[in-house]
C-alpha positions in Angstrom: 0.1 0.0 0.1 1.6 3.5 -1.0 2.1 6.2 1.6 1.9 9.9 1.0 5.7 10.1 0.6 5.6 7.2 -1.9 3.1 9.4 -4.1 5.3 12.4 -3.7 8.5 10.3 -4.7 6.9 8.7 -7.6 4.6 11.4 -8.8 6.5 12.0 -12.0 6.5 8.4 -12.9 3.4 7.1 -11.9 0.8 10.0 -11.4 1.6 12.7 -14.0 -1.3 12.5 -16.4 -0.1 14.9 -19.2 -2.9 17.4 -18.3 -1.1 20.5 -16.7 -4.2 21.5 -14.6 -4.8 18.1 -13.4 -1.0 17.5 -12.6 -0.6 20.8 -10.7 -3.3 20.1 -8.6 -2.7 16.7 -7.9 1.0 17.5 -7.1 -0.5 20.2 -4.6 -2.9 17.5 -3.0 0.0 15.1 -2.4 2.3 17.7 -1.1 -0.5 19.0 1.3 -1.3 15.4 2.4 2.4 14.7 3.2 2.8 18.0 5.1 -0.4 17.6 7.1 0.6 13.8 7.9 3.8 15.2 9.3 2.2 17.7 11.6 0.6 17.4 15.1 -1.7 19.4 17.4 -2.9 22.5 16.4 -1.0 22.6 13.2 -2.4 19.3 12.1 -5.9 20.7 12.9 -5.1 23.6 10.6 -3.7 21.8 7.8 -6.3 19.1 7.8 -8.9 21.8 7.4 -6.8 23.4 4.6 -6.6 19.9 2.8 -10.2 19.6 3.1 -10.8 23.0 1.4 -8.4 22.1 -1.2 -10.0 18.8 -2.0 -13.5 20.3 -2.3 -11.9 22.7 -4.9 -10.0 20.1 -6.5 -12.9 18.0 -7.1 -15.3 20.7 -8.1 -13.0 21.8 -10.7 -12.4 18.5 -12.1 -16.2 17.6 -12.2 -16.9 21.0 -14.1 -14.2 19.9 -16.7 -16.0 16.4 -16.8 -19.3 18.2 -17.6 -17.7 20.6 -20.0 -16.3 17.8 -22.0 -19.3 15.5 -21.9 -17.2 12.9 -20.0 -19.3 9.6 -20.1 -18.1 8.4 -16.7 -19.0 11.6 -15.0 -21.5 9.8 -12.5 -19.2 7.1 -11.3 -16.3 9.7 -11.0 -18.3 12.1 -9.0 -19.7 9.4 -6.9 -16.0 8.4 -5.8 -15.2 12.1 -5.3 -18.4 12.5 -3.0 -17.4 9.3 -1.0 -14.0 10.7 0.0 -15.4 14.1 0.6 -17.8 12.5 3.0 -15.0 10.7 4.7 -12.8 13.8 4.7 -15.8 15.9 6.3 -16.4 13.5 9.1 -12.6 13.2 9.8 -12.4 16.9 9.7 -15.2 17.3 12.3 -13.4 15.0 14.6 -10.0 16.9 14.1 -11.5 20.3 14.8 -12.9 18.8 18.0 -9.4 17.6 19.2 -9.7 14.1 18.1 -6.9 13.5 15.7 -5.5 9.8 15.6 -8.2 8.3 13.5 -7.7 10.9 11.0 -4.0 10.7 11.1 -4.2 7.0 10.6 -6.7 7.4 7.7 -4.6 10.3 6.0 -1.5 8.1 6.1 -3.1 4.8 5.0 -6.6 4.9 3.3 -6.0 8.3 1.5 -2.9 7.6 -0.3 -4.3 4.0 -1.4 -7.5 5.7 -2.7 -5.4 8.3 -4.6 -3.2 5.7 -6.1 -6.2 3.8 -7.5 -8.3 6.9 -8.4 -5.3 8.7 -10.2 -4.3 5.6 -12.2 -7.9 4.8 -13.4 -10.5 7.4 -13.2 -8.3 10.6 -13.5 -6.2 8.7 -16.2 -9.3 8.1 -18.1 -10.5 11.6 -17.7 -7.1 13.0 -18.8 -7.1 10.9 -22.0 -10.9 12.1 -22.7 -9.8 15.7 -22.2 -6.9 15.3 -24.6 -9.2 13.7 -27.3 -11.9 16.3 -26.9 -9.3 19.4 -27.4 
């Protein structure tokens, strides 16, 4: 199972999709995940909230591009985003209440595994679709 530092280390070879907008956003997402995971206490709380806001914008921008390009897998892709946003929102509520350990574990284990699969499948298909649509 990949870690956030694995994602960061192998970004260029495994996660760069050839779409500058997606690549820039994904790189920022991974860097924020890595920075947040390394933090503790109030800094972790602040960074987790920042990560949540970044992710909401990231997904909204991606979904707008899917709609604008008539991406056929929009429903499935958006549903995957919504699932992660729901998890992240619940963890953010806990984090802001001072309960950090479960969110820290999720951020270090589950989120990198999700991103690894999502980027290599759903986002890769979207990047290819956008290239063909241009």
